[in-house]
Steps between C-alpha positions, in 0.01 A plus 500: 500500500298598795150383614351833457632819332646702783733791435836324475723533799780477249418815297299736724641822634310509831371277782135467567228254581124476497311422818424142565328359811447123509421276795789254556351150533233526237433151375179467296449517121819300425625382164705171499832496320696171535507383852455849657187712544543870427237754617345721233439807706875577563573417140240744350554777761867487489504543126359848557808599702749713297844518623813665363834560664805707415765687697326737732552698819209288623681177443484275816819503710611154375491610142711811581760285672505258220571788260774614725325819595553680839263366773474565875534136595535154326162353389434152637316191394566124530526219243219244593344760728158356430478134604516208738655697797193707536203358697245663274653339200490151673131551571428590146706207373284256704193628317684490162757222512603512142797731437391527132170628621649758736745616235260502204185650640462877509333535818736277688811656331402846613397386852833316554710775343343763734535297820859624573412855383204515750712350779849667452461772231818407298622751225444223241192279442593201274221311332449150641588274212757247390788512230319188344168677462531598140611150378152376388459827301770391266446124482658346815235366740613425849363370838612558859513196713501501874829342558682542157403864432475595129478210250508522129385166362655552150841671532638659188827360399487445125401681190177314498426634841559856390211452257256519803600861568301794366512880548374611840125561525461770752134463516555185694680703757219758554497430868859651525416808307162556681673436840766766427251758407308441822816505714609830338163652592513363855844636605488809278835665496579403859701209392641350177311207344750239387469235238744225433610232262742209490812527289513278181768266647308454820176433325673259265631293793148401598393442129796279430544324826113443544497677830728587790843345517817532724747412232376660168688214318257471209498857395870548562564200278272650229738795484754249338285232344200699368606870507289600195185362677593672820575832321163476313319449834674784668422732205140408516487557871679845443229613265220370721642660822563829324129518407402399847720770662348779270146357582555538864627862459207585284267359772644697791852370614721799596799268501594147376741258669651223292604181708764284357455279800719215367759708305735466794509125424706577190867581491560870425618416141186281445276765641661745252414272221159346594327755715634852456432555127136413541446719809688779326263468201197524721627815683599666173161428346303614809723814530401580140134470563481599866783731565398637831441155668775400729621133479636324801713189424559238769691163498533288802856425556628787302824577675706392194280673251447870605704665225340276244159580633562863471580453131136392431395872540279438801424814697532323838700187605369297779767361732449177688605482867830330426641806338633782709297802417815736512697270284206463257469886473864527418480240242185637330607861509262798531324456168248241622268483805508204740245297684540303820645330681417409863526134579150363526621315826541833671122518528525220763752704697438731789367842374826686601703268281261540212502882532881503511515294184254724319708797595817325380359402163367851446831665585691261272256564212538877516256789512371467148373224263418236763189297543497324843404138469596159622768304317241231430141437558330514843543149660205296617449534867631858502335685801258768365621728781848491351366600158321785653812611684696496178265732329469722803880530520517572123237784532690648795820541293620843382802523276597830643528336845646171377777652301614785717828339572503234223681494170270344228618165395525590134738771566716334762739330247440628161800322356297165540197611305438267209 
């Protein structure tokens, strides 16, 4: 279900790409779709780009670490590494004040996604997008208001509301596929291109509540008063998100991260019932169709859910900063890689303190299967110099030096491994 007919990343036996040279910022000859203008030139040229990916010695460092393969140092990237803390992004946002335009226009997506790559050279380049981006493609229009944030005018809470849903139309998301192809060509194999999606429960909170909320009372109440409606909604989202993940892989994503951003608002028992089965279904389906694509799974506030998260079959579990990395490693065992988990606030600290914390996290994670990241997204106001120092420190690491006198965390107390 892709825009073009590329060799599927989910079935090919080798990695390759055709050349593509496009000027970022090309604006003419646009076609209007809804409220956003999409440039034709990227759309047409990007369709000529052929990408396929499978396990290979040429895999980027991040992909190797995600698969638990031996690497010389931990790869590093940051959640929200493209965005408001960067002066170059702020300047662009003044010219294009609509977030929907910035995240649904191929030229702007590529330009913003590459800003941190050009400035800091992280080991992962994540597409600039939003977990709500695919909603209109399966029947849920939304707006983003200046103060409120995402707003869904017609929340779905009844069987009648479910009738508005339809199978995901990936043609309406061509700007995502086209952008991934271009990003893959721009970074080559020097970094991993990451796609991402929201988990069904997290997406459902917006659709049911009508936007952001602090309490989640409406959707939590539906678990008891309208469970069949909620299950039907979650099942529909599961199918749509699965197709969206495969679409991103087919168009160039080396790796996919699933964000269950609001899964941590559930009790562990409720998460087991209302979120985990749907995430597990997505991962199983993607693994059947794209067996060589690593999947990273992150929940904000996941300290009470780590063992359950591992049960989804994800290749990498992202730890937030409230979880001790060594404890997380012991609880998860050695059969899964980890990502994280420097507190984003450390980027406001003196550089020696930041360096020390990076070294501590790396030592606790062990010399294999670790992607260095923050435990949450980059905070607004973060000094760009600190982000640069983070990545410079990461590149300077060498496992042989770091672990000369250190026992890997996963081997320290084997009796505690889940």
